[in-house]
N, C-alpha and C positions, 0 to 999 in steps of 0.2 A: 544515278547511273544512266538513266534514259537520256538525260541531257548530254552526258559524255559521249554516248553512242551516237546520238544524232549529230553532234558537232564533229565527231570523228568522220562520220559518213560524208557530211558536206565538205569537209576539208579534203578528203580523198578525191571526191568528184571534181571539185574546182581546180585542184592543183595536180591532177594526174599527169597531164602531158608536160606541164612545167617541170615537174620533178624528174621526168625521164630525160629531159633536155639538160637540166642543170646538174644532175648527179649520174653517176654510173649505175649499172645494173645492180651491183652489190648493195649500194645504199638504198636503192629502190626496194629490193627484197627485204632489207632490214626494216624499212618503213612499213611495208605490208605486214611484216611479222609483228611489229608493235601495234599496228591497227587490229590484228587478229587477237592479240593479247588483251587489248582494251575491251573488245567484244566479249571474250570469254569471261573476263573479270566482271563485266556488267551483268552477264547472265548469272554468274555465281552468286553475286550479292543480291540480285533480284530474287533468286530462289530461296536464299537463306533468310532474307527479310520476310518473305511470305511465310516460311515455316515458323519464324519467331513469333509472328502475329497470329498464327493459327493455334487455337487451344485444343487440347485433347478432348475427344468426345467421351464423356463418362458412360459407363455401362448402366443398364437399367437397375442393377443391383447396388449402385453407388449410394452412399449415405452422407448426409450433411447434418452436423450436430453442433449444439452449443455446449461448451465446457465451462463449468463454474468451479473455481478453486476456492478452498476455505482460507480464511485469514491466517496470517503468520504472526510471528512475534516482533518482527522488525517494523519500523515506522512505515516504510513504503508498502508493506504487505498487510497492514492492519485491516484493510477494507476488502480483502479478497481480490479475485482476478477473473476475467472472462476471456475466452478465445473461441474460435470456430475451427471445426474439424471437417475435412473432406476425406472420406474413406472409400476406396474403390479397388478391390483385390484384382479385378480384371486388368486394370491399368497400373497395378503396383503403386497405387497412391495411398498414402496415409499421412496427410499434411495437417499441421496445426497452424492457423493464421492468427498471429498475435500482434495486437495493436499497442501493446504496452511496453515497447522496448525503445532504447536509445543507444547511441554510439558514444562510448567513453573516449574514443579516439578522435572525436569531432574537434575541429579547431576551436580553441578558447572554450572548452567544455565547461569548466567551473564558472567562468564569467557569464556564459550564456545561461547556465543553470540558475545562478543567483539572480540574474536580471529577468528571468522569465522568458528568455529568447531561445531556449533549447527546444529543438523540434524532436518529437517522438516519431516513431516509424512503425510501419507494418513489417514484421519479420515472419519468416516461414521456417518451421522445423518439422521433424518427424514426430509422430505420436510417442514413439519409444523414448526419445530424448526428453520430450515434454514431461512424461510420467517420471522418468529418472530424476529430473530436476526437482519435482515436487515431493517425490519420495524422500529425497535427501533432506528436505526441509520439514518433513513430517506432516505435510499438508495434504488434504484430501481433494479428490476431483470427482464431480458429478457430471454426468452426460445426459442430455436429452436429445433424442433422435427427432429430426424434423420431418413432418409429414408432407413431403414435396413430390410433385410429379417429376419424371425424368427431365422434362423441359425446364422446370423450375430449378432443379438441382444444377443443370448445366448453366443456367443464367447466373446462379449464385457463384458457381465455380469460376466462370468467366469474369464476373465482377471482381472477385478477390484477386484473380490473376492480373487483371488490368490495374487494380489498386496497388499491386506489388511492383509494378514497373518503377524504375528509379525515379522517374519524374513525378510519380503519384504517391509514393509510399510515405512521404514525410508530412507531418502536420503539427500545428502549434497546440500543444497540450493545454487543457484547462480542466482542473479537477472536477468541477461541477458539470460542465457543459460539453466537453470534448475529450473523452478518455477512452480506455480500452473497452468499456461497456457501451457507452453511447455510440462509438464507432460501429459496433456490431449491430446495434439497433438500427442505425442509419443504413448500414449495408443491406440488411434484410428488407427494409422499406424500399430502398432504391431498386434492388434486384427483383422484388416480388411485385412492386407497384400496387395496383388496386386489388390484386388478389389477396393481399394480406389484410386481415382484420385484427388490428392490434388492440388488445384489451389490457387493463391494469387492475390491480387490486383496488376494489371499490371501498375505500375507507372514508368515513365522515370526519375523522380526526384531522385537524389542521397541523401539519408538521413542517417545520422550517428545514432548510439545508443543514443548519447547525445541529438541530435535534436529530436529524438522520445520521450525521457523522458520530454524534455522541453515543449512539447505539453500540458502536464498535469500540468505545473507549472506556468502558465501565471498569476495567481491571488495570488500566495504565493511567494513573493520576497525573503524572508529569506530561505524558503525551497529550492527554486531554487539555491540560493547562496551556501547553505550547501552541496547540492547534487553535484553541479558542481565542488565545491572545493574538494570533496572527491573522485570523479571519476577520474580514471587514463587514460592513453593514449588509452586503449582499447575501451573506450567509443566513441572515435573519428574515429573508423573504420566504413566504410560504411556497413550498415546492408543489407543482402539479403532480398528479399520480404518474404521468409520463416522465417527469423529471426525476422521480425516485430511481429510475433505472440507471442513473449514473453509478449506482452501487450494484456490483455483480449479483448479489443475492436477490435484489428486487428485479433485476433484469430476468433472472432465472424464473421467478414467480410470474412475471408478465408473460413469458413464453408459454408457461403451463396453462394459462387461461385464454390465450389468444387463439384465433381461428384463421383458416385459409380457404380460399375458393379453389377447388380442384375439379376440373371438368364440369363446371357449372354447379357443383355441390359445395356447401359450406361444411368443413370438417375441422376437428381440432388440429392445431398447428403441431402438437407433439404426438409422436407415435409411442414413445417409450422413454421412461426415466430410469437411469441406473447409476450405480456407483462404480466408477472405474478404479478409484484408489481410496482406501479408507484413511481417515485422519488419525495420526498417531501422536501429533503434537498436543500437549496439554498446557493450557494457560491457567496458572494458579493465580487466584486473587491476591493482590498486594496486601500483606499484613503489616508491613513496616509503618511506623508512625511518621516517617520522614516523607511527608506529603506537602505540596504547596500551601494548602490551607493551614496546616499546623505550623509551618515555617513562618508564614505571615502573621499568624496569631501570636507567636512568640515575639516577633518584632513589635507588634502592637503593645504587648504587655511590657516590653522593655521601654517603649516610648512613654507609656503611662507612668512607670516607675521613675524614669528619668525626669519627667515633668514634676512629679511629687518631690523628688530630691532637690530640684532646682528651686521650687517654691520654698522649701524648708531652709535651704542654705543661701538663697538669694544669689545663685551663681548660674552660669550657662556652660553646659558641657556639649561640645560640638562634635565629638567623635562619632556617635550614632547617626547624627544628621548628615555628616559628610558621607559615610558609607551608604546610607539609605538613599539619599538624593542623587548620589553619583551613580549607583546601580540603576535606579529608576530612570535617570537621564539616558543611560546607555540603552535601556529598553525602548525609551521614546525615540531615540535616534534610529534604532532598527525598524520600529513601526513606521516612522516617517520615510525611511529609505525605501522600504517595500511598497509604500503607498505612492510616493512621488517619483522614484527613480527606477522602477522596474515595470514590467508588463504583466505582473501577477494580478489579474483582475480581481480574484477573490480576496486579495490583501489590500485593495484600495478602499478608500472611505472608511478607514479604521479609526473610530473615535475613542479608542483606548488612549489616543494622544491627549485626551482631556485630563487624564490623571497621570499618565506617563509623559510628563512634559519634557521634551528634549533639552530645553535650556537649563534644566537642573544640572546637567553634566558640566556646564561651564560656570554656573553661578557659585557652586560650592567652593571653588578656589578663592573667591572673594571672601567667603565665609571663614576660611582658615586664617587669612591674612588680615581680617577685619577691615578690609578696604571697601570703598564705595558704600558707606553705611546707609546713606539715604536710598541708594539703589536697592540694597538688600531689604530695607524696610518695605519699600513699594512692591518689590518683586514677590516677597513672601506673603504680603497682604493679599495680593492678587491670586497667588497660589492657594491661599486659604479659601478664598471665595470660590474659585473654580472647582477644587476638589470637594468642597462642601456641597456645591450644587450637584456634582456627580453623585454623591451619596444621597442627596434629596430626591433625585429623579431616577435612581438606580433601577427600580422595578418598572418604570414606564418609558424609559428612553428607547428609541427605535432600535438601537443596537444592544444586543445582550452582552453585558460585561461579565468576564469570568467571575463566578462567585468566590473563587479562591482568593482573589485580590481585595475583597471587601475589607478585611482587617488592615491590609497594607494601605489602602486609600484613606482609611480612618486615621492611621498613624501619620500619613503624609499631611493630612489636614491639621492634626494636633500639633505636629512639629513646625509646620509653616506658621501657624498662629503664634507659637512660642517664639520663633525667630523674629517675627514681625514686632514683637513686644520687647525684644532685648535692647537694652541701652548700651550699645557697643562703646 
């Protein structure tokens, strides 16, 4: 707008006498009116831009707090949630800053979600709405009030408001390294600087990212199986105590033991811990026998029975082999897709491909038609060796294989060996 105003001024000065000669008085007045309009418009936008960039000054009684929400029953909520609250009655502010949201209406939402290209965003809501949402889900909310000076509260508030600007609010989500909890940790470090003394639970036990997630999956056997099947080798790296805080409960615990420098004195970061909303959701342990391990054990028993029958009657029955290798091939294709064709870092370098071989999906059709007999013999001989080696190094391999699939891998080895010996 300053450029517009300057250009307009220069234009009037240079062309004043020329315009009088060329146009009549009426047009000249009209030109002056347009010039005045540009000036007023420039002033208007300058004032509004200044106001938009000016943050409210929090009162000395304002509070900044960490909200920690208990886990839910749905897959996306199994690990809990974290958010920040800024509360100031003098300014009628009670905002919750939530880094765990995304826009369902975003272009190509499902494609981006599957490809790992979906950006999460910082959203802002009121505390009443936040509580209402979690009350409906039966989940609890804990709050810890942060022990900050008025200046530190203002810096935190301004950092969050700056982060909420349209050009800043979006980020590429990563389950382990960039999520709703890690964003809050980073926000506090950035806003507080050297005054924050971050401490973590000092434990001597070595825990991997996979083991940390398993803590929340003790009652949902299928979720545990799906997640461990999808996680790559990176999940088996030992997490540092600081990295534990990708999980909301560990972030909560870290805040409780951390400290901050206030007016030259080191004090606890937390003033008070309290429960805002009691948890009403109850998670019952699964009593059903329909579990991945039991299903795969049944498949192994069928494979053993089939092998015995084939030896007795000197025949080959391909039905179980077709179903088993076809399904395992699909699993392998999915694992390969998420490793090589997406940006999901935690799903890359997934060596479950060693037993869930994608080519099974295609080779079984030759098995039905009894074509390419030599190819089948070489292929399943190789499959026997690979899956046999997987079983041999199961406990020492750098990546943790889901224990539930051990019977299935044994069945794959047995049936691969059998097919390789078949005289088609």
